[in-house]
PASEBA-1860 file (N, C-alpha, C; in nm, 3 decimals):
! residues 197
1> MKLLLAAT> -4.723/-1.992/2.348/-4.605/-2.074/2.356/-4.544/-2.095/2.216 ~ -4.630/-2.118/2.116/-4.581/-2.137/1.980/-4.512/-2.010/1.929 ~ -4.568/-1.894/1.965/-4.510/-1.767/1.922/-4.371/-1.750/1.984 ~ -4.354/-1.783/2.110/-4.225/-1.773/2.177/-4.124/-1.868/2.113 ~ -4.166/-1.988/2.082/-4.078/-2.086/2.017/-4.036/-2.037/1.878 ~ -4.130/-1.981/1.803/-4.099/-1.930/1.669/-4.001/-1.813/1.677 ~ -4.022/-1.722/1.773/-3.933/-1.608/1.789/-3.792/-1.654/1.827 ~ -3.783/-1.753/1.914/-3.652/-1.808/1.953/-3.582/-1.871/1.834
9> LVLVLSAM> -3.657/-1.944/1.753/-3.600/-2.008/1.635/-3.546/-1.904/1.537 ~ -3.620/-1.797/1.516/-3.576/-1.689/1.426/-3.447/-1.627/1.477 ~ -3.439/-1.602/1.607/-3.317/-1.543/1.665/-3.197/-1.636/1.650 ~ -3.217/-1.764/1.675/-3.108/-1.861/1.663/-3.061/-1.870/1.518 ~ -3.154/-1.876/1.425/-3.117/-1.885/1.283/-3.046/-1.760/1.235 ~ -3.092/-1.642/1.279/-3.025/-1.519/1.236/-2.887/-1.509/1.297 ~ -2.869/-1.557/1.421/-2.736/-1.557/1.482/-2.643/-1.653/1.408 ~ -2.695/-1.768/1.368/-2.614/-1.864/1.293/-2.576/-1.807/1.157
17> AAAVPESQ> -2.670/-1.738/1.093/-2.642/-1.680/0.962/-2.534/-1.573/0.972 ~ -2.535/-1.495/1.080/-2.437/-1.389/1.097/-2.298/-1.446/1.123 ~ -2.289/-1.568/1.178/-2.160/-1.626/1.214/-2.093/-1.697/1.097 ~ -2.160/-1.711/0.985/-2.102/-1.780/0.870/-2.014/-1.682/0.792 ~ -1.886/-1.718/0.771/-1.801/-1.629/0.692/-1.855/-1.613/0.551 ~ -1.838/-1.494/0.497/-1.882/-1.466/0.361/-1.760/-1.467/0.270 ~ -1.784/-1.494/0.142/-1.674/-1.504/0.047/-1.712/-1.434/-0.083 ~ -1.615/-1.368/-0.143/-1.637/-1.300/-0.271/-1.509/-1.314/-0.353
25> QLGPYTVT> -1.524/-1.345/-0.480/-1.409/-1.353/-0.570/-1.389/-1.219/-0.636 ~ -1.266/-1.165/-0.626/-1.229/-1.041/-0.694/-1.111/-1.074/-0.784 ~ -1.138/-1.095/-0.911/-1.032/-1.135/-1.002/-0.966/-1.262/-0.950 ~ -0.833/-1.261/-0.933/-0.765/-1.381/-0.885/-0.765/-1.392/-0.732 ~ -0.831/-1.301/-0.663/-0.829/-1.297/-0.516/-0.960/-1.348/-0.457 ~ -0.948/-1.435/-0.357/-1.064/-1.478/-0.280/-1.064/-1.398/-0.151 ~ -1.174/-1.327/-0.127/-1.188/-1.244/-0.007/-1.291/-1.310/0.083 ~ -1.252/-1.342/0.207/-1.346/-1.396/0.305/-1.342/-1.309/0.429
33> FDMNTNLP> -1.457/-1.301/0.497/-1.467/-1.219/0.617/-1.593/-1.257/0.693 ~ -1.599/-1.216/0.818/-1.718/-1.233/0.901/-1.740/-1.103/0.976 ~ -1.846/-1.031/0.941/-1.874/-0.903/1.006/-1.939/-0.920/1.143 ~ -1.983/-1.042/1.176/-2.040/-1.071/1.307/-2.152/-0.971/1.342 ~ -2.246/-0.957/1.251/-2.356/-0.862/1.272/-2.486/-0.919/1.217 ~ -2.595/-0.874/1.274/-2.727/-0.909/1.222/-2.779/-0.803/1.125 ~ -2.700/-0.696/1.103/-2.742/-0.595/1.007/-2.755/-0.657/0.869 ~ -2.866/-0.635/0.801/-2.877/-0.689/0.664/-2.775/-0.619/0.575
41> HELMAAEP> -2.710/-0.694/0.489/-2.613/-0.634/0.398/-2.600/-0.719/0.272 ~ -2.552/-0.653/0.168/-2.531/-0.717/0.039/-2.387/-0.694/-0.005 ~ -2.338/-0.781/-0.093/-2.205/-0.767/-0.151/-2.219/-0.734/-0.299 ~ -2.136/-0.642/-0.346/-2.132/-0.610/-0.488/-1.986/-0.596/-0.531 ~ -1.947/-0.672/-0.630/-1.811/-0.663/-0.684/-1.816/-0.589/-0.817 ~ -1.723/-0.497/-0.835/-1.714/-0.423/-0.961/-1.621/-0.498/-1.056 ~ -1.637/-0.472/-1.184/-1.542/-0.526/-1.282/-1.405/-0.465/-1.254 ~ -1.297/-0.541/-1.273/-1.163/-0.486/-1.250/-1.136/-0.366/-1.340
49> ISAQSATI> -1.055/-0.274/-1.289/-1.011/-0.159/-1.367/-0.864/-0.179/-1.396 ~ -0.828/-0.189/-1.523/-0.690/-0.215/-1.561/-0.627/-0.092/-1.623 ~ -0.505/-0.063/-1.580/-0.424/0.044/-1.639/-0.285/-0.013/-1.661 ~ -0.198/0.065/-1.720/-0.064/0.015/-1.749/0.011/-0.017/-1.621 ~ -0.009/0.063/-1.516/0.070/0.046/-1.394/0.003/-0.042/-1.289 ~ -0.129/-0.064/-1.298/-0.196/-0.140/-1.192/-0.331/-0.193/-1.239 ~ -0.378/-0.294/-1.167/-0.515/-0.343/-1.183/-0.583/-0.330/-1.048 ~ -0.704/-0.273/-1.049/-0.777/-0.245/-0.926/-0.899/-0.335/-0.920
57> YNMQIFTD> -0.914/-0.406/-0.808/-1.030/-0.491/-0.781/-1.105/-0.428/-0.665 ~ -1.237/-0.418/-0.679/-1.315/-0.343/-0.581/-1.446/-0.414/-0.549 ~ -1.484/-0.410/-0.421/-1.615/-0.462/-0.381/-1.673/-0.373/-0.273 ~ -1.806/-0.373/-0.265/-1.877/-0.300/-0.160/-1.961/-0.397/-0.079 ~ -1.965/-0.371/0.049/-2.057/-0.437/0.141/-2.146/-0.324/0.189 ~ -2.276/-0.333/0.164/-2.358/-0.219/0.202/-2.490/-0.261/0.264 ~ -2.534/-0.176/0.354/-2.664/-0.193/0.418/-2.761/-0.089/0.362 ~ -2.714/0.035/0.350/-2.794/0.144/0.292/-2.697/0.249/0.237
65> NTTKAILT> -2.751/0.365/0.200/-2.666/0.468/0.138/-2.560/0.525/0.230 ~ -2.580/0.514/0.362/-2.484/0.573/0.455/-2.403/0.469/0.531 ~ -2.437/0.342/0.517/-2.367/0.237/0.591/-2.311/0.135/0.493 ~ -2.180/0.143/0.472/-2.118/0.051/0.378/-1.969/0.040/0.407 ~ -1.909/-0.062/0.348/-1.764/-0.079/0.351/-1.718/-0.103/0.208 ~ -1.605/-0.046/0.174/-1.548/-0.063/0.041/-1.411/-0.127/0.057 ~ -1.388/-0.237/-0.011/-1.259/-0.305/-0.007/-1.198/-0.296/-0.146 ~ -1.074/-0.246/-0.152/-1.005/-0.228/-0.279/-0.871/-0.299/-0.274
73> ISEYANPI> -0.848/-0.385/-0.370/-0.718/-0.452/-0.386/-0.651/-0.387/-0.507 ~ -0.532/-0.329/-0.484/-0.456/-0.265/-0.592/-0.334/-0.350/-0.619 ~ -0.327/-0.405/-0.740/-0.215/-0.491/-0.779/-0.131/-0.416/-0.882 ~ -0.010/-0.375/-0.839/0.078/-0.293/-0.924/0.166/-0.381/-1.011 ~ 0.196/-0.334/-1.130/0.279/-0.410/-1.224/0.423/-0.421/-1.174 ~ 0.470/-0.319/-1.104/0.607/-0.317/-1.051/0.602/-0.280/-0.903 ~ 0.704/-0.320/-0.824/0.705/-0.282/-0.682/0.703/-0.130/-0.665 ~ 0.628/-0.085/-0.565/0.624/0.058/-0.532/0.647/0.073/-0.381
81> DSTLGVYK> 0.663/0.196/-0.337/0.683/0.225/-0.194/0.561/0.177/-0.115 ~ 0.584/0.088/-0.019/0.473/0.039/0.064/0.494/0.074/0.211 ~ 0.574/0.177/0.237/0.601/0.220/0.374/0.472/0.270/0.437 ~ 0.431/0.208/0.547/0.300/0.239/0.606/0.286/0.384/0.650 ~ 0.395/0.446/0.697/0.387/0.586/0.742/0.337/0.679/0.633 ~ 0.380/0.654/0.510/0.335/0.735/0.396/0.184/0.721/0.378 ~ 0.135/0.597/0.385/-0.007/0.572/0.361/-0.095/0.619/0.477 ~ -0.041/0.624/0.598/-0.116/0.682/0.711/-0.143/0.830/0.684
89> QIAAMNMA> -0.041/0.901/0.634/-0.059/1.043/0.603/-0.159/1.063/0.489 ~ -0.151/0.979/0.388/-0.245/0.990/0.275/-0.387/0.962/0.323 ~ -0.405/0.860/0.408/-0.538/0.826/0.459/-0.595/0.939/0.543 ~ -0.512/1.003/0.625/-0.559/1.116/0.706/-0.600/1.233/0.617 ~ -0.524/1.258/0.509/-0.560/1.365/0.415/-0.691/1.332/0.344 ~ -0.710/1.205/0.306/-0.836/1.165/0.241/-0.954/1.183/0.336 ~ -0.934/1.154/0.464/-1.040/1.178/0.563/-1.080/1.325/0.561 ~ -0.979/1.413/0.565/-1.006/1.557/0.568/-1.077/1.602/0.440
97> LNYFNTTS> -1.039/1.545/0.325/-1.105/1.581/0.199/-1.252/1.539/0.198 ~ -1.285/1.437/0.279/-1.425/1.393/0.292/-1.493/1.455/0.413 ~ -1.433/1.563/0.466/-1.487/1.639/0.580/-1.496/1.556/0.708 ~ -1.396/1.470/0.730/-1.385/1.394/0.854/-1.253/1.428/0.921 ~ -1.260/1.450/1.052/-1.142/1.480/1.132/-1.085/1.350/1.187 ~ -0.958/1.322/1.162/-0.895/1.201/1.212/-0.883/1.209/1.364 ~ -0.938/1.109/1.434/-0.935/1.108/1.580/-0.836/1.006/1.636 ~ -0.802/0.902/1.558/-0.701/0.807/1.605/-0.638/0.735/1.487
105> VVGKTING> -0.512/0.700/1.506/-0.437/0.621/1.408/-0.365/0.513/1.489 ~ -0.399/0.387/1.465/-0.339/0.278/1.541/-0.287/0.171/1.446 ~ -0.178/0.108/1.487/-0.128/-0.006/1.412/-0.223/-0.123/1.431 ~ -0.242/-0.203/1.328/-0.335/-0.315/1.337/-0.288/-0.428/1.247 ~ -0.289/-0.550/1.301/-0.259/-0.667/1.219/-0.386/-0.707/1.146 ~ -0.377/-0.712/1.014/-0.490/-0.749/0.929/-0.443/-0.860/0.836 ~ -0.516/-0.970/0.834/-0.480/-1.082/0.747/-0.338/-1.131/0.777 ~ -0.296/-1.118/0.903/-0.163/-1.161/0.944/-0.052/-1.067/0.902
113> KEGFLISG> -0.087/-0.950/0.850/0.012/-0.853/0.801/0.004/-0.725/0.883 ~ 0.116/-0.652/0.886/0.119/-0.523/0.955/0.040/-0.421/0.874 ~ -0.050/-0.350/0.942/-0.130/-0.247/0.877/-0.166/-0.138/0.976 ~ -0.269/-0.062/0.944/-0.314/0.042/1.037/-0.464/0.064/1.021 ~ -0.521/0.128/1.123/-0.662/0.165/1.123/-0.673/0.310/1.167 ~ -0.738/0.391/1.084/-0.762/0.532/1.116/-0.912/0.548/1.138 ~ -0.949/0.625/1.239/-1.092/0.655/1.259/-1.109/0.806/1.263 ~ -1.229/0.850/1.222/-1.257/0.992/1.218/-1.403/1.022/1.243
121> VPFPENTI> -1.427/1.147/1.278/-1.563/1.197/1.300/-1.584/1.317/1.209 ~ -1.709/1.351/1.176/-1.734/1.461/1.083/-1.689/1.597/1.139 ~ -1.630/1.678/1.053/-1.609/1.818/1.088/-1.746/1.885/1.101 ~ -1.757/1.993/1.179/-1.888/2.061/1.193/-1.948/2.104/1.059 ~ -1.863/2.138/0.963/-1.915/2.183/0.832/-1.959/2.068/0.742 ~ -1.942/1.944/0.787/-1.987/1.828/0.710/-2.139/1.817/0.726 ~ -2.210/1.860/0.623/-2.357/1.859/0.629/-2.417/1.731/0.572 ~ -2.333/1.643/0.520/-2.383/1.518/0.461/-2.394/1.409/0.566
129> APADARLF> -2.292/1.396/0.650/-2.289/1.288/0.749/-2.352/1.335/0.880 ~ -2.423/1.246/0.949/-2.477/1.281/1.081/-2.363/1.314/1.178 ~ -2.390/1.397/1.276/-2.287/1.440/1.371/-2.224/1.323/1.445 ~ -2.299/1.214/1.466/-2.246/1.100/1.540/-2.185/0.993/1.449 ~ -2.167/1.023/1.320/-2.110/0.927/1.226/-1.964/0.901/1.257 ~ -1.917/0.782/1.220/-1.775/0.747/1.231/-1.732/0.693/1.095 ~ -1.611/0.723/1.058/-1.554/0.671/0.934/-1.422/0.605/0.968 ~ -1.400/0.486/0.912/-1.278/0.410/0.938/-1.208/0.381/0.807
137> NALYWLDS> -1.075/0.384/0.811/-0.995/0.348/0.694/-0.879/0.262/0.742 ~ -0.863/0.147/0.679/-0.754/0.055/0.714/-0.680/0.018/0.587 ~ -0.552/-0.013/0.603/-0.472/-0.050/0.488/-0.362/-0.146/0.532 ~ -0.331/-0.241/0.447/-0.215/-0.328/0.465/-0.170/-0.376/0.328 ~ -0.050/-0.435/0.324/0.007/-0.487/0.200/0.017/-0.638/0.211 ~ -0.019/-0.709/0.105/-0.007/-0.855/0.105/0.139/-0.900/0.096 ~ 0.226/-0.817/0.037/0.361/-0.862/0.007/0.470/-0.759/0.036 ~ 0.448/-0.670/0.132/0.546/-0.566/0.162/0.674/-0.627/0.220
145> QSCECGPV> 0.789/-0.576/0.173/0.919/-0.621/0.222/1.011/-0.502/0.239 ~ 1.100/-0.510/0.338/1.199/-0.404/0.359/1.288/-0.395/0.236 ~ 1.325/-0.272/0.206/1.409/-0.248/0.088/1.551/-0.214/0.132 ~ 1.651/-0.266/0.060/1.791/-0.234/0.089/1.823/-0.089/0.055 ~ 1.732/-0.023/-0.017/1.757/0.112/-0.065/1.739/0.218/0.044 ~ 1.700/0.180/0.166/1.681/0.277/0.273/1.574/0.232/0.371 ~ 1.529/0.321/0.458/1.429/0.283/0.559/1.287/0.282/0.501 ~ 1.270/0.210/0.393/1.140/0.202/0.326/1.106/0.056/0.296
153> SVGTTSVD> 0.983/0.033/0.261/0.937/-0.099/0.219/0.884/-0.089/0.077 ~ 0.882/-0.202/0.007/0.825/-0.206/-0.127/0.730/-0.324/-0.136 ~ 0.629/-0.310/-0.220/0.533/-0.417/-0.240/0.459/-0.396/-0.370 ~ 0.377/-0.494/-0.406/0.300/-0.484/-0.531/0.150/-0.492/-0.509 ~ 0.103/-0.534/-0.389/-0.040/-0.555/-0.371/-0.087/-0.497/-0.238 ~ -0.168/-0.392/-0.245/-0.223/-0.331/-0.123/-0.371/-0.364/-0.111 ~ -0.419/-0.366/0.013/-0.560/-0.387/0.042/-0.606/-0.271/0.128 ~ -0.705/-0.198/0.080/-0.757/-0.078/0.148/-0.903/-0.101/0.182
161> ITSSYPQD> -0.942/-0.072/0.305/-1.080/-0.090/0.349/-1.129/0.041/0.409 ~ -1.240/0.092/0.359/-1.306/0.209/0.416/-1.443/0.165/0.463 ~ -1.480/0.203/0.587/-1.606/0.155/0.643/-1.678/0.264/0.720 ~ -1.809/0.269/0.702/-1.894/0.355/0.784/-1.982/0.271/0.876 ~ -1.954/0.140/0.883/-2.024/0.055/0.979/-1.979/0.091/1.120 ~ -2.056/0.055/1.221/-2.013/0.081/1.359/-1.876/0.018/1.387 ~ -1.808/0.068/1.490/-1.672/0.023/1.517/-1.664/-0.127/1.541 ~ -1.759/-0.185/1.616/-1.751/-0.328/1.644/-1.765/-0.411/1.516
169> VTESLLSS> -1.851/-0.369/1.425/-1.868/-0.440/1.298/-1.743/-0.425/1.212 ~ -1.688/-0.304/1.207/-1.565/-0.279/1.131/-1.450/-0.362/1.187 ~ -1.438/-0.367/1.320/-1.332/-0.446/1.383/-1.348/-0.594/1.350 ~ -1.471/-0.645/1.351/-1.494/-0.786/1.315/-1.455/-0.813/1.171 ~ -1.490/-0.721/1.082/-1.452/-0.734/0.941/-1.301/-0.742/0.927 ~ -1.230/-0.649/0.992/-1.084/-0.645/0.979/-1.016/-0.764/1.046 ~ -1.068/-0.806/1.160/-1.007/-0.917/1.234/-1.023/-1.050/1.162 ~ -1.130/-1.064/1.085/-1.157/-1.191/1.017/-1.116/-1.190/0.870
177> LQVVKGEA> -1.077/-1.075/0.818/-1.049/-1.060/0.675/-0.934/-1.149/0.629 ~ -0.957/-1.221/0.520/-0.854/-1.301/0.454/-0.861/-1.270/0.305 ~ -0.749/-1.231/0.248/-0.740/-1.208/0.104/-0.631/-1.301/0.053 ~ -0.670/-1.393/-0.034/-0.577/-1.495/-0.084/-0.583/-1.496/-0.235 ~ -0.466/-1.494/-0.298/-0.460/-1.503/-0.442/-0.455/-1.650/-0.479 ~ -0.543/-1.691/-0.570/-0.544/-1.831/-0.607/-0.672/-1.872/-0.674 ~ -0.717/-1.994/-0.643/-0.833/-2.053/-0.707/-0.960/-1.972/-0.681 ~ -1.047/-1.970/-0.781/-1.174/-1.900/-0.768/-1.263/-1.972/-0.669
185> AAPAQGGQ> -1.336/-1.892/-0.591/-1.433/-1.946/-0.495/-1.572/-1.916/-0.548 ~ -1.670/-1.985/-0.495/-1.808/-1.956/-0.531/-1.842/-1.817/-0.482 ~ -1.917/-1.736/-0.560/-1.952/-1.603/-0.514/-2.039/-1.610/-0.390 ~ -2.029/-1.507/-0.307/-2.110/-1.502/-0.186/-2.257/-1.501/-0.223 ~ -2.335/-1.557/-0.134/-2.479/-1.563/-0.160/-2.531/-1.420/-0.173 ~ -2.598/-1.393/-0.281/-2.654/-1.260/-0.303/-2.553/-1.161/-0.362 ~ -2.427/-1.203/-0.384/-2.327/-1.113/-0.439/-2.360/-1.077/-0.583 ~ -2.323/-0.958/-0.623/-2.349/-0.912/-0.758/-2.220/-0.858/-0.817
193> VLPPA> -2.208/-0.864/-0.948/-2.095/-0.804/-1.017/-2.145/-0.685/-1.095 ~ -2.085/-0.569/-1.068/-2.128/-0.446/-1.133/-2.021/-0.400/-1.231 ~ -2.060/-0.330/-1.335/-1.959/-0.272/-1.426/-1.885/-0.162/-1.354 ~ -1.764/-0.122/-1.402/-1.691/-0.014/-1.339/-1.774/0.114/-1.338 ~ -1.756/0.194/-1.232/-1.831/0.321/-1.222/-1.780/0.422/-1.320
END
């Protein structure tokens, strides 16, 4: 009876732990999300990469070498083309460069903004990924606005998410994702800051 009670307590505590949103500070951005999973995972934030045209903030959520999500916030010094159709094509080409065949492209609201989600499966010649692997790529802009210059949008801050987690975990991450520029938050429990690669 004691063993059954202990096992029940462990399950309840692990379910409660999975339901707590996680938070990570990336430069001036607070990133919060809930992956709604019992998979063990860690957060690692890289040092920002600054160039004349943009500053890149990056973090990884990883379980092992083949199961991870990468979130990248790109903050451009000047407005650039943020038309989603352009970035859908770029994301599909990036999938192909990583030996993944794009199987679906769907519009998706992320963080209350218009974005998209692309999913793919390995090409047969992909000898690195298991045949049943899935790769997801999502993108949205924090500040995209229609431009008077034509049927395009412009913005300064994009958020890109690439995930090899299962679809339900990836969907939970995207559905709960909040990226807010402002006050620093406490780093997520177990989060680490890594130097740029």
